[in-house]
N, C-alpha and C positions, 0 to 999 in steps of 0.2 A: 602532454596529452590530458585533456580535461575529462574528469570522471562523470559517468552518467548517474545522476542522483536517483531518479525514478526508474525502476526496472519494469514493474507491471502492477496493474490494479488488482486488489483483492476484494472480491465481492462476496459478502456474507449476508444472510438474511437478518441476523441479529444487529449488525451495524447499520444496515439500511433502515431498519425500524427505528433506531435511535437517531438517525439523521447524521451519522458519522461516516467517514470515508477512510479506506485503508489502502496503502500501497506497500509493495516490497521496494525497499530502498537500498542504496549502497551501504555496506557494513561500516564504512568510515565516515558517512555523512553526518552532519550535525543538524540540530533543530532549526537554526537560522538558515542553513543552506536549503533544507527541505521546504521551509516556508517561502523562501525567495523563489525557488523553482516552481512551486505550486502556483504562486501569484503570477509568474511569468508565463507558464504554460496554459493555465486554465482561466486566468483573469479573475480569481476569487481571493478573498482575504481570510486566511485561517486564524481563528481565535486561539485555539489550543492544539498543541501537537504532543502526542505521547509516542515514545519509541520503545520497542521491545526487541531484544535479541532472542530469536528462536533457536534453541539448541539443536545442533545437528544430531541425527540419530542414525542407527544402522538399518539398512534394508537388505533384503535378499535379492541378489542378482539372478535373473532367470537364465542367463547364458552360462554362467560359471557355477551357479548354485552356492555362492559364497556370500558372506556378509560384506556389504560395501558401506562405508561411512559417508553420510550426506553432510555437506558443509553447513555451518550455521549461517543464518541470514537475518536481516533486520526488517522489522515491520513498523510502519509509521501510521498511527491512527490520528486523524485530524477532524476537528470540528470547525465549521465555517460560520461566518456572520449570518444573522437571520435573513431569510429570503434569498440566499445564495445557494446554488446547486452546481454540481459538476455534471454536464450532459452525458459524459461517458458512462455514468452509473445508472442513469434513468432507463427504466425498462419500457418496452413498446406498449405495454398495457396501461401504464400510467400516462403515456402521451396521448392515448385515445380518449381518456376521460375528459 
């Protein structure tokens, strides 16, 4: 069974202003795997990829009123070559300009 490298996009205003893109990725994925998947799925060339493992924390469960541990997850922040964009992150207000 092949693992799913990209799980979901993460859209933050700070990264959008910097021109970087972020994704939640599989915890065991490597930087070359992430770069290959981004190139295959979106057709863009990433210059740099930084990965961060976000520590799991505890949350209150509303049903049982107990603390529940949230698992850790991995975030990948990538920078693309000049004049390349991922259409998934572009807002509708930028498209109207």
